[in-house]
N, C-alpha and C positions, 0 to 999 in steps of 0.2 A: 274445129279444124286445126287450130294452133297446137292444142294438146296432142292431137293425133300425129302431127308432124314431129313434135318433140319426142313422143313415145316411140314412133317408128325409128327415129334416129338413134335413140338410146337402146332400142331392142337389138339393133345391129351389133351392139357391144355387149348384149346379154344382161343389161341392167334395168330394163324398163319396169320390172316389178318393184324396183326400189323407189319409184316415184310416189310421193305422198300428196294426197289431195285433202283439202281442208274445207270445213263448212263455213269458215270465215275467210276474209280477204288476207292475202299475203302480198299485196301489191306494193307495199313499201318495206323498207328495211325493218322499221319498228313493228309493223304488223306481221311480217314473216317471222321475226324473232319471237314474237309473242305466240304465234301459232305453233312454232317448233319447240319453244321452251329453251332457246339458246341465246347467247349474247349476240347483239346486233352486228358486231364486227365479223362474225362467222357467216353472215349472209353474203353470198357472192352476187352483188348487184351488177346487172348488165346494162351499161350505158351506151346509147347510140349517139354518134357524132357524124356530121356532114363533112366530107372532104371533096375536093374537086372530082375525084374518081368515083364518088358515091358515098354511101354510108358505111361506117365501120362500127364494130362493137368493142368496148373496153370492159372487161370483167374485173371488178375491184372489190376489196373488202368493204363490208357495210359501213364501217366508220371512216373510210377514206374519202377524201374530197379531191376533185380534179385540181391540179396545180396548173393554172393557165400558162405559166412560163415553161414548165416542163412539157406540157402538151404541145405548145408551139415549137419547142426545140425538136421534139420527136417527129411531128407531122408537118411542120413548116406552114401551119395554118392555125388560126384562132379556134378554140374549142367552141363549136356551134352545134346545138342539138336540133334535130329535125322535129317537125310538128308531129303530133300523134298520128295524123293521117299518113304522113311520109314514113313514119316508123312502120306502120302496118304494111304499107305498100312496098317499101324497099327492104325491110328486114323479114317480114312474114309473120310477125307476132305482134299482138297489141301491147301498148304501154301498160305496165303492171305485170305482164307475163313474158316480157322480152328475156330471152335466154339464148345461149350460143348453140342450141340443138335444133335441127330441122329448119334452119334459116334459108333464105333465098340464096341461090348461087351468086358468087361474086362479092359476098359480104365478108370482109376480113375480120378475124377475131384476134384480139390481143388480150393477154392476161397481165394485170398489174402486179408488181412485186409485193404490194400490200397483202396479198393472199397467202404468201409464203410463210406467214407467221403461224398458220394453222395446219393441222394434220388433215382435217376434213372441213369442207365448207358446203353451203346450201344454195345453189343457184335455183332459179325458177325453172319450171318445166313447161313453159308455153302458155300458162294462164295466170290470172291474178289470184289463184288459190291453190298453187301447187309448188312443190320443191323436190329436190333430190339431194341426198347427202353423197358427196363424192370426195375422194382423196384429191390432193392437189395434182398428183400424177394423172389420175383418171380425168379430172377436169381438163387438163392440158390435152390429153389424147382425144377425149370424146368431143371436145369443142373444135378440134382442128385448128387450134391457135397457131398463128404465124410465129409468135415469139412472146417472151416475157418483156415487159416494158416498165418504166418507172415514170408515171405521169400523175401520181397522186401524192397528197400529203396526209399524214395521220394527225389526229388531234393531239394537242400537247397535254400530257398527263397533269392532272391537278396536283398541287403540292400539299 
């Protein structure tokens, strides 16, 4: 059901045929990077958070981590993730396949600045064994993102 919702959403933009399905799990950044043969940073992970108004999604680069201070400044609330059951109920996709396509009405999507380092990225497509390669502009348009935000921190490069 979740894959069908994401596929229908992406079909409206004429890109559903670009969805890739794997025989292995792509539920985590490392697994998705391995399945796709790309660096983990290019995996566009979709994170769910609870706000007073309901759940929101933040799509960030695979190597980025939520910066609690920045998150609180942006949303005026501590970063709290919903339970897997809440994610499925409120977002419409299961944990591991959460993506910004074919989600429930009323869920706001935000894209983190950490993604802008790449020409293309790979968000999931509704299941724990799928992905689609999109340009940053396509991701913004197809996700219906409200805006770009800066709520993540990147790893410090090793010297």
